[in-house]
N, C-alpha and C positions, 0 to 999 in steps of 0.2 A: 395602294400597291403592297404587296406582301415584302416584308423585308428580307433582303438576301444577305446573310451574315457571312464576312469572311474573318476567319481568325488567323492571325500571323504569329508564328512562334519560331524557335530555333531548333537546329539539328542537335545531336548528341554525340559524344564520343563512343559511347557504347554502341555496338552495331551488331545485328542479327547476322550470322554466316551460315545458318542450317539449309537455306534453299537457294537455288540458282535457276533463274528463269530468263527466257531470251528477251530482248528489249522489244517493247511495244510503245509506239508513238502516241497512242490515244491516251489523253489525259495529262500529257506533258505541258509545261508552261508555254513552250514553243508552239505546240499544237493549238492551244486555247488562244493564242495570239495570231493565229492563222499564218504563222511564220512570216509575219510582217517585219518591219525595220527593228522593232524592239526585240523581237525573238532572235533575229539574226545577230544583233549586238550581243545579246546574252550568251548565245552559243560561242561566238567568237572570244569572249572574255573568259568563258569557262576553259577554253583551249589555252588561253594565255596563262591562266593559273595552273593548269595541268602540266604545261610544258616543262617548267623547272623540276617537277617531281620525276617525270619521265626520263629527261635527260641527266638526272642526278646532280643538278647544279644547286638544288635545295637541300641543306643539311640540318640534322638535329643532333646535338651532342657529337659533333665530329663524323657522323654518319650520313651518307645520302638518305635522304627521307622516303626514297623508294624502296629501301630495304626494310621499312617498318612493316610489321606483320600485316596490317590492314592494307598496305599500299602495293604489295608485291604483285597482285593480279590486276592492277589498273591499266586500262588501254583507252585509246582515243576512239572510242565507239560512237555511235549516233547520239548519245546523251551529250556529247560535245561538239556534235556536227560533224564527226569523223566517220570513217568507213570500217574500223576494226570490229570484227565479230565475234572476237574471243571473250568479250566481257561477261561478267556473272551479275545479274540484276535481281532486284527486289523493289516492290514499291517503297517509296521514301517512307511512309508512315509505318511499314513493317520493318524496313531496314534499321531505322533508328530505334534504340531500345533503352534510352536513358529514362530518367525518373518522369518527365512529362509524358512520355509514351505509355510507360507502365501504369501510370494514373489514369491515362485516357481510356485504358481498358481494351482487351482483345475484340470485344464486339464492335466498338467504335473504329478501332483501327482497321478492321475488315471492312467495315461499311465505307470508310473514306477510301480505302484502297480500291474498292470496287466502284466507287463514284456513286454511292447510293445513300450518302448522308444527307440530312436536311440543311447542313452547313457546309461551308468550304474551309480549307485549311492550306495555308501557305507556309512554307518552311525556309528560313534564312539559313544558308549553308555556306561554310567557308570555301568549299570547292565549287559548288554549283551556282552560287548566288541565290536565286529563288527556285524553289521546287513546288510543285503540287504535292499533295499527300499521295496521290496515285502514280506519281512519275517514277519510273524505274530508274534506280541508281546503283552504282557499284560500291563495294565496301572500301572505305578510305579513312585515313587518319591525317587530319591537317588543322592545326591550331590557329586561331585568328591572328595571333602575334607573328606567325610564320608568314601569313598572308599580308601583314603589315610590311614586312621586308621587301614585298613586291611593289610597294607603293600603294597599298590598299586599293586593288582594282575595283571593288565593288562601290566605292564612293567616287571613282573617277568619272568625271562627265555626268554625274548624278545618275549612273546607270541603273542601280538597284530600284531607286525611286521612280524612274522612268518606266521601268518593267512593271512595277507594282501599280503605278497610275494607269498604265494601258491594261493591265489585267482587270482592274476595277471597272474601266469603260467596257471592254469587250464581254466581261461576264455580269455587267449591269448590278454590281455590288452597291447596296445602299448603307451598309454598316460595317465598319472595320474595327475589330477588337485587337488591340496590341498586347500579345502574350509573351513578348520577347524576353522579359525579365531582367536581362543584363544590359547595362549601359554600353558595353562595348558592341554588342550587336544592334541595340536600339539606334545607336548613332550612325549606322550605315545607311539609314533611310531618313529623309528630309520629311518629317511628319507634318510640318506646316503645308508643304505642297500636297501631301496626301489628303490633308483635311479640306483643301479647296477642290479636291476630286470626288469626294464622296459626302453623303447626306450627314452622316454621323461617324466620328472617330472617338473611341474610347480607350484609354490606357489602363491597364489592370495592374494594382499593386497590393502586396500583403501587408497587413498590420504588423505582424511580428518578425516576417522573414523577408529579405530582400535579395536581389541578385540571383544566380542560379540555383541556390537553395530554395527559391520559391517555385521552382519549376514544378514540383511534386503537387502543390496546390493548384497551380494554373492548369496542370493536366486534369486534375479533378474538377476543376471549373469548366473546362472544355467538354468533359465527359457529360456533366450535368446539363449543361446548355444544350448540346446535341441530342442527348437521349431523353431528358425530361421536360424541356421548356416547349411550349407551343409557339407558333410564329407570332401570336399576339403578345406573348410574354416577351419574346426576343425584341419585338418592336418597341416595347415600354422601358428598355434598357436607358438609363440616363446617367449623366455625371453625379457623383455623390452618393449613388446606390451602393449599398453593402450587402455581400452575400456570406453567410455564415457557412463554411465547409467543415468537414471533420477535423481537419488539421490546420485551419487558418481562416481568418476573416479577409476577404478581398473587396476592395473598393474600385469603382469604375470612375475614372477622372479625365478630364479634358487635357490634363498636363502630363508630361511625359516623366516629370519628377514626382517622387513619392509625396503624399501629404504631409504637412507638418506634424510631427509627433508620431509619424509611422515609421517602420523600419527603413533604413537607407543602406544602400549596397556599400560594401567595403571593397576597395581597389586591390585586387590581389595579383596584379601584373608583375609585382616585384618578387613574388613568391615562385621558387622552382617547382617543378612537378612533384619532386620528392617532398619539399616542404608542404605543399598543398595536401598531399596524402597523409603526412604526418599529423596535420591539422584535423583532418577527418578521423584518423585513428583515435586522436585524443577525444575528439567528440563522441565517438562510440563509446569509449571507455567511461566518459563523464556520464552518459545516459545510463549505462549499465550500473555504475556506482550509485547513481541517484536512485535507481529503482531497486537495487539489491544492496543496501548500505552494510548490512550484516556480514556479507561475504567479503567486503573489501578491507584490504591492508594497505597502509601507506607504502608506496613504492612497488606495488603489485603491478605486473604488466597486464595488458588487456587479456592475453591468453590465460594467465595464471587466474585471473578473475572469472574468466568463462569456465574454466575447470571447476571452480569452487561452487558455481551456480548449479544446483541439481537439475537434471533433465526433466522436462515437462512441467516446470515451475513457471507457469504464466509467460513463457517464451516460446513461440512457434519454432518448430525444428528447422523451418527455412531460414530463420534469422541465425540461429545457432551455426547452421551449415555454411552460411554465407561468411560469417565471421571467421570460421576455421579455415576458409579458403585463402585468407590473406596471408602473404608470406611472414612467418614468425620472425625472421631474421631482420625484418624491417620495422619491428615494433618499437624499437628505442629511438630515442630522439636524435642520437648521433648519426642515424641513417638517413636524415631529412634531405641532405643534400645530394644523395645519389638518386638520379633520375630513373623512375620505374619504366618497364617496358608497357606495351599495350595491354597485355593480359593482366599485369598487376594493377594498372590503373582501373581497367574494367572490374576487377574483383573488389577494390576498395570502394569503389563509387557505388557498386552494387550492394555492398554491406552496409555503407552509410545510409543509402537511401532505405533499404529494408528496416534497419534499426530505427531510423528516424520516423518512418510511418507507423512503425509498431509502438513506439514510445509515445508518439503524440495521440495515437487512437486508444492504446490500452496500457501502456507502460507506465504511466505517471502514477505514483502512490495515491491512494485515495485520501481526501482530507479527514 
């Protein structure tokens, strides 16, 4: 029997806003579960997560979360089992625009959105629970820590695991690849139970990078498997197998934890959003400093360094433009405790991803 592969990954904070399509039920998780009991439970739980955003009882930094740029247009539409018709929709794989999805590439994203891909992708979402790649969703902003304050609805009653196992059964999945990358999201699912529901379950880990920073490599992995591998090669996947990607080495494992000696995830839950962005700014500056040491002076800010580096000198214009879009008044360490808005978060994460990808692929000094 030909192996039917399902990849499970997570959504992203960065989201596309350019297009607005009407809702279509075809391809949604609920539709593929034939609106059975698991589907009804999923839609009900989605409404429970959405409710405190709409009624402004869920806050971030003293302000109702509904006032967040990405949440102002949210409605209880058919994606939540509701009747509101004013929602603005886009297939999940096109709506999410973080590092995994950029590495996945436009061709594969469109193929998944049109349900024409040789493999399947399920997305773990803080607002929606589980999504198919083609499922239409609204633009939103909701952190997993904010969902935790609601009693972590996605682990309650083992719902997310129940839905995933039902999906495996209904879609006759034979192999599941865990590309969730982060412990916080991976722990939303009981993988031991999933293992009993499928012929083969493999977790994917990076040798050099762990946590959300590995999503770039995992997106590249997904693209490679979907576009380049034959059904026979997919069927041959096994624990202990390593794949060498342009930016990372990825290993397939039966264990959810990283292999000994490989990169392990750092718990960043104690960092504020501002502190996290400051860490990424410092990482960008460190990569530029390493690549262009002769332009660096101790104490120089990221933007001062960027101005010293001549245009066109082994750095794509897209990378330079992305760095210049970061707010300059947030470059100093003393700004780390000031929480950013959605646009600033998006700009810094975009710059971090672009610089990291360029640096790993082309930016390192030659020996």
